[in-house]
C-alpha positions in Angstrom: 5.2 -18.4 -28.4 2.8 -21.2 -29.2 -1.0 -21.6 -28.0 0.1 -24.0 -25.8 2.3 -22.0 -23.9 -0.4 -18.7 -24.1 -2.7 -20.8 -22.6 -0.6 -21.6 -19.5 0.4 -18.4 -19.5 -3.1 -17.3 -19.0 -4.3 -20.1 -16.6 -1.1 -18.5 -14.5 -2.5 -15.2 -14.8 -6.1 -16.3 -13.9 -4.9 -18.2 -10.9 -2.9 -15.2 -9.8 -5.8 -12.9 -10.5 -8.2 -15.5 -8.4 -5.9 -15.0 -5.3 -6.1 -11.9 -5.6 -9.9 -11.8 -5.2 -9.2 -14.3 -2.0 -9.5 -17.6 -3.7 -8.0 -20.8 -3.9 -6.2 -21.4 -7.6 -5.6 -25.5 -7.8 -2.1 -25.6 -7.5 -2.1 -24.3 -4.2 -2.2 -27.4 -1.9 1.2 -28.3 -4.4 2.8 -24.8 -3.3 1.9 -25.1 0.6 3.2 -28.9 1.0 6.6 -27.4 -1.2 7.0 -24.4 1.1 6.4 -26.7 5.0 9.1 -29.4 2.9 11.3 -26.3 2.6 11.0 -25.2 6.0 11.3 -28.4 7.3 15.1 -28.4 5.4 15.5 -25.6 7.1 15.4 -26.4 10.8 17.0 -29.8 10.0 19.9 -27.7 8.7 20.0 -25.3 11.7 20.5 -27.6 14.4 23.1 -29.9 12.1 24.3 -26.7 11.8 24.8 -26.2 15.9 26.0 -29.0 16.6 28.7 -28.8 13.8 29.7 -25.6 14.7 29.7 -26.7 18.7 31.9 -29.6 17.5 34.2 -27.7 15.6 34.9 -24.9 17.3 37.3 -24.3 19.8 36.5 -24.4 23.3 35.1 -20.9 24.9 38.4 -19.3 27.0 38.4 -19.2 30.8 38.4 -15.0 31.1 35.0 -14.4 31.5 35.1 -16.4 35.1 37.5 -13.6 36.0 34.6 -10.8 35.7 31.7 -11.4 37.3 30.4 -8.5 37.8 30.5 -7.9 33.9 29.5 -11.4 33.1 26.3 -10.9 34.9 25.4 -7.7 33.1 25.6 -9.0 29.9 23.5 -12.0 31.3 21.1 -9.5 32.2 21.1 -7.8 29.2 21.3 -10.6 27.2 18.0 -11.9 29.1 16.2 -8.6 29.0 16.7 -8.5 24.7 15.2 -11.9 24.6 12.1 -11.1 26.7 11.6 -8.0 24.6 11.9 -10.4 21.4 9.5 -12.7 22.7 7.2 -10.1 23.5 7.9 -8.0 20.0 7.7 -11.3 17.7 4.8 -12.6 19.4 2.6 -9.7 19.2 3.8 -9.0 16.1 3.2 -12.1 15.0 -0.4 -12.1 16.4 -1.5 -8.2 14.8 -0.7 -8.9 11.9 -2.2 -12.3 11.3 -5.4 -10.7 12.7 -4.9 -7.8 10.2 -4.2 -9.7 7.3 -0.7 -8.7 7.0 0.7 -12.0 7.2 0.7 -13.8 3.7 1.9 -17.4 3.3 4.3 -18.2 0.0 1.8 -20.4 -1.1 -1.2 -17.5 -0.7 0.3 -14.8 -2.6 -0.9 -13.4 -5.4 2.3 -13.7 -7.4 2.7 -17.3 -6.0 1.1 -18.8 -9.5 3.6 -17.2 -11.7 6.5 -18.0 -13.4 9.8 -16.3 -12.0 10.7 -14.4 -14.6 6.7 -13.0 -15.2 7.0 -12.5 -10.9 10.4 -10.8 -12.0 8.0 -8.5 -14.5 5.5 -7.7 -11.8 7.9 -6.2 -9.3 9.9 -4.5 -12.4 6.4 -2.7 -13.1 6.1 -1.4 -9.4 9.0 -0.8 -9.1 9.9 1.6 -12.2 5.4 2.8 -11.9 5.2 1.6 -15.3 1.4 1.4 -16.7 0.2 -2.1 -17.7 -2.6 -2.2 -21.1 -3.8 -5.7 -20.0 -6.3 -5.4 -18.6 -5.8 -8.8 -15.8 -2.3 -8.3 -15.6 -2.6 -4.6 -14.2 -5.2 -5.9 -11.4 -2.8 -8.8 -10.5 0.0 -5.9 -10.5 -2.4 -3.3 -8.3 -2.8 -6.5 -6.3 0.3 -7.5 -6.1 1.5 -4.4 -5.0 -1.1 -3.4 -2.1 -0.4 -6.8 -0.3 3.4 -6.4 -0.5 3.2 -3.5 1.3 1.2 -5.1 3.6 2.7 -7.6 4.3 6.0 -5.1 4.6 4.0 -3.9 7.6 3.5 -7.4 9.4 7.4 -8.0 8.7 8.7 -4.9 10.6 7.9 -6.9 14.4 9.2 -10.1 13.6 12.3 -8.5 11.9 13.1 -6.4 15.3 12.2 -9.8 17.2 14.9 -11.5 15.6 17.6 -8.7 15.4 16.8 -8.8 19.2 17.3 -12.0 19.5 20.6 -12.4 17.1 21.8 -9.7 20.3 21.1 -11.6 22.7 22.8 -14.7 21.4 25.8 -12.9 20.8 25.7 -10.8 24.7 25.4 -14.4 26.1 27.9 -16.6 24.0 31.3 -17.0 25.4 32.7 -18.0 22.0 34.3 -15.4 19.4 32.6 -16.8 16.4 29.3 -16.7 17.4 29.6 -13.6 18.5 31.3 -12.2 15.1 27.9 -14.7 13.1 25.5 -12.6 15.1 27.2 -9.5 14.2 26.8 -10.4 10.6 23.2 -10.9 11.1 22.1 -7.6 12.5 24.1 -6.1 10.2 22.3 -8.0 7.3 18.7 -7.9 8.5 19.1 -4.0 8.8 20.2 -4.0 5.0 17.4 -6.0 4.3 14.9 -3.5 5.9 16.6 -0.4 4.0 15.4 -2.6 0.8 12.0 -3.5 2.1 11.9 -0.2 3.2 12.4 0.9 -0.7 10.2 -1.2 -1.7 7.5 0.1 0.3 8.0 3.5 -0.9 7.5 2.1 -4.5 4.5 0.5 -4.4 2.9 3.3 -2.1 4.1 5.4 -5.3 2.7 3.1 -8.0 -0.7 2.5 -6.9 -1.4 6.5 -6.0 -0.7 6.5 -9.5 -2.8 3.9 -11.0 -4.7 2.1 -8.1 -6.3 5.8 -6.2 -4.1 5.4 -3.2 -3.2 8.3 -1.4 0.7 9.2 -1.9 2.4 7.5 1.1 4.7 9.6 3.4 8.5 9.1 3.5 9.2 7.1 6.6 9.7 3.7 6.1 6.7 0.9 6.2 5.6 2.0 9.6 4.7 5.2 8.7 1.1 4.1 6.8 -1.4 1.3 7.1 
């Protein structure tokens, strides 16, 4: 590795440590702009996809009109799911922001690092491997702590999205949309399993190298 590459790597780790200490590194505004651009593109793409699906999918069948009682029940349950989703989502987001459990992409401790360096950090946490370099060890500990807190903040948001998907599936008269929402719900359940796994492993790492009390085995909601 050249001296230039060594210097650039040192700058990235120093920037990560600066974020861990609650400061702002010089590239944070650029990362924030990139995140907002991707988010804008995602929203526009979602709207266009919805318009495309509406134009391509066949019109819904007329059988639902013959079962007014069944459709009314679905409408009430779907609306109830939406109300609960909004309460959980808004309340959970407010709680996450107030308690520091909501972490924006540009303020993540590992955000200044390259992909292979972030992968290395996650690998150290998952395997509970010791880190000899003091600065890198401080960054890994900070990432483990931040990831655990962020995982707790994600729980109510995931519950909100799952409930919204269920409500859309209940209220839709298109079988394809209902099937798509079912896939969304299952995907979030699988994702939660991985989040809970990483939450647990981060707790083990912090207990071994950061002096944290070992976490219980009941997932992200089990410990603050």
